[in-house]
N, C-alpha and C positions, 0 to 999 in steps of 0.2 A: 510430644506434639510437634516440635520443630522438625524432628526427624521424619514424621509423617508428612508434613507440609513439603519438605525437601524432596521426598520420594515422589509425591504427587506431581510436583512441578517438573521433576526430572523425567517422569514418564510422559507428561504432557508435551515437554519440549522434544522428546525423542520420537513420539508417535502422533502428536497433534498436528493440526493444520498450520500453515505458514503464518496466518494472522496471530494465532495463539503464541507461536514461537517468537515472533517479533514483539508482541506485547510483553512476554516474559523477559526478553532482553532489555527492553526499555525500563521496565519496573525494577529489574535487578540493578541496572546502572543508577537509577534514581535513588534506590535504597542505599547502595554503596556510597554515592556522593553525599547523601544526607548524613549518614553515620560518620563519614570522614570529616565533613564540615563541622559536625557537633564535637568531635574529639579535638580538632584543631581550635575550635572556638573556646573550649574549656582550657586547653593548654596555653592559650594566648591571654588568659586572665579575663575571659568573658568578652573579648573584643573580636570583631571579624578578622579572620586570618588572611594575611597577604599570601601565604603559601597556597591556600585554597583558591584565592582569586587568580593567582598565577597559573594554577593547574587548569582552571576553566578557560583561561586565555588560550591555552595550547590545545583545547578540544573544541571550542566554539568556532563558528565561521567568522572570519574577520573581513573588514572592508579595506584592509591594508594589502595592496597587491603583492609587495615583496614578502610579506609574512605568509600569504597563501602559497606562494611559489616555494618558499623554504619549509613550509609545514603543510604539504598537500593532503595529509590525512584528515585535516579538519573538514574537508569536503564531505567526508563520511561520518566522522565522529560527532559532528554537530547534530546530526539527525537522530541520535540516540540520547541526547543530553537534555535533561529537564532539571530545574532547580526549585520549582514551586509546585506544591501539591496539587492545586487546582488546574495548573497547566497540564500536568501529566494525566490527571484524572479525566479532564475533558477530552484530551487527545486520544487516550486509550478507549474511552467509551465510544467515540465516533468511529475509531478504527475497528472495533469489534462489530458494531452495528453494520457499517457499510462494507467492511472487509469480507464478511461472510456472504453478502449478496454478490460482491464482485467475484469471489471465489467460486460461487455456484454457477455463475454465468460465463466466466472467462477461464475458469480452471485454477485450482489451488497453486499450480506451478508458476503462474504469472504474477502472483501477489508480491513476491520479493522484488522482482524486476520493476514493477510499478512503484513500489516504495522507494527503492534506491534511485531510480532515474527521476522520479518526481522530486525527491529530496535534493538531488544533484542540480536539476534545473532551477529549483527554488533558491539554492545557495548561489547560483550564478546570477539569477535575476536580482537577488539581494545585493550582491557585490556591485553589479552595474548601476543599480539605482542609487545605492549609497554613495557612489563616486560621481554620478552624473546629476543627481537632484539634491538640492540644498535642504534636506529635511533633517530634523533631530538636532542634537548638539554637535558642535564642531569636534573634530578628532576622530579616532578610530571607532567604528561601530562593530558590534558583535551580534550574531544571530544564533539561536540554538533551538532545538526541539524537533519533533517528528511531524509538525503540522504540514509542511509542503508535501512530504511523501504520502501522508494520509489524505490530503486534498486530491492528490493524483488518483487515489483509489476511490474516493467519494465521487469525483466527476466521472471516472470510468464506469461506476455503477449507474450513475444517472444517464450516461450516454447509451449504455447497452440495454438498460431496462427502465426507461423514463416513467412508465406507467405502473411500475411495481409499487404496491401499497405498503406504507409504514404506518403502524398504529402508534400515535403519540399520546402521551398522558394528558388528559383534560381536553384534547382536541379530537382524537379519533383517527380515522384513516386519512393519510395524506399521500399523494403520489410523490414518488422519489424525485421527480424533476423539480417540484416546487421546493422541496427541502434543499436540494443542491443550489437552486437559484437564490434562496434566502441566504445560504452561507456565503455565496459569491457577493451578494449585495452588502452583507455585513463587512466583508473585506474591503469593498470599494468605499463604503462609508467611513471605515476606520482609517483608510489612506487619506481621504480628504480632510478628516478631523485631526490628522497628525498624531494618531494613536498607534504606537508600535508600527510605524509606517513601513520600515524595512521588512518586518515579519510578514505583514499582509501582502506586500509585493511578492515575497517568497511564496506565499500561499497560492497566489495567482499563477506563478510559474509552475508549481506542481499541478494545479488544476488544468492548465493548458496542455501539459504532457499527457495527463489522463485522457483528455478529449482526443488528442491527436492519435494516441496509441489505439484506442478503440476504433476510430474511424479507419485507420490503416488496416487494422485487423479485420474489419468488416469487408474490406476490399481484397483481402487475401494476403496481406503483408504483416507477418508476425515479427515485430522488432525484438521480442524476448527470446527468439530461438538461439542466437549466439550466446547470450547470457546463460540460458539454461543448459546448453551443451557444456559450457565451461564449468558451471556449477556441478554437473554430473561427473565431469572428468576429475575435478578436485576431490569430490566425494569418493570417487573410485580410488584415487591415489592414497587417500587416508583410510580406506576401508581395510579392516583387519582380515576380512574374508573376500578377497578380490574375485574369486571364482563365483561365489554366491552373488556378489554385487553385480557382476557382469550379466548373470542370468536374469536378475530382477530388474536391472537398469541398463539394457543394451544401449551402447553408444552408437546409434545409427540414426539416419535421417530418413523419414518416410515422406515422400512428396505426394501430395494428394491434389487432384484437380477437382474443381467444383463440378459436381454432377449436372448433367443436362437431362431433361425429361424427354423421352422419345417413345415411339410406339414399341420398339423392340424392348425397351426397359420395362414398359408396362406389361408386355406380354409375358414377362418372366414371373408374373405373380401367380400363374397357375390357377388352381381352383380357389385359392384364398384371395383372389383379386390382385390389385396392384401392389407390388412389394416395394416400399419406400426404403431407399438406402439411408444410412446413418445421418449424413449431412442434411438431406432433405427433411427428414423427420425432425431433426434438431431445429432447422429453420422454421418449420411450421409451429413448433412449440414456442419458440421465441416470438413469433408473430402473434400467437395467441396470448402470450403474457403481455405484449405491448398493447393489445386491444382490450383485453378483459382483466388483466392482472394475474399474479401468480396463483391466487386462490382458485382461479377458474380451472386449473389443471386437474386432471384425474390422478389417482394414485400411481397408475402406470406411467403417466407422462412425467410426474415428479421424480419417480425412480429413474426413468431414462435420463432426465436432465442431471440428476445427481451423479449417475455413472459417467455421463459425458463430461462433467466438470473435472473428473479425476484424470482425464486423458490429456 
């Protein structure tokens, strides 16, 4: 059974979408940390292990500036670290629900960038507020978890498709914009009630990045391009079959200008009428989703959107 589970997870990680890959990494880290904590707990006579606490300190985000400078990896490791079951359960469920919507509309290749940059900005906001605002106990504060990166993806989904309908248990269909607004309000209330204040400031940092990323993307500025080029190059370096990888993932940049509608363009439609180019058709589908919701799309439009999300 364990072998079958491992093979399924391995196949999903190798060929699944970026949301599933990041979920697998987060869950694997959580399981490893839980098992390690249990072993150290038993070896310490049933008492919390100082070794485990020390390990967490070197992986979680810190409010100590000198510690961050001398341990820069914590800016990344903190966003994969969860110590409580319901913390990771809630985070991963939200990630799966909203991540797939964001992937459909923005493309699977932008998920990792949103996750990392949202998490990074969240860590920076935590650090700044922990040092500038007198919340919580005195001394060094720590932050951990994927929440900031996930909030970046949540707000990105709400910005690109605010009228997309989610069906909630016991409630029914709710537009995405209202769910995102509710999550942001919860963060604001939690800040004012001094409940995990640093963590909720971090969430807002991630949310801000998700909003800015989509707005810039709508204006034609894709912040994820350098990141994805670098990821492709690293993948190429470690590829066992570089020739095949080069054919399947060419390292080139294609510059596209936003099309303009003109009479000469319309005349090319021939007998079949006006021929819409790819970007114009995509814009029309997104406008239709915004006005009537995703379910209003025809099967052909859904298939076109699915194919466009892979590009």
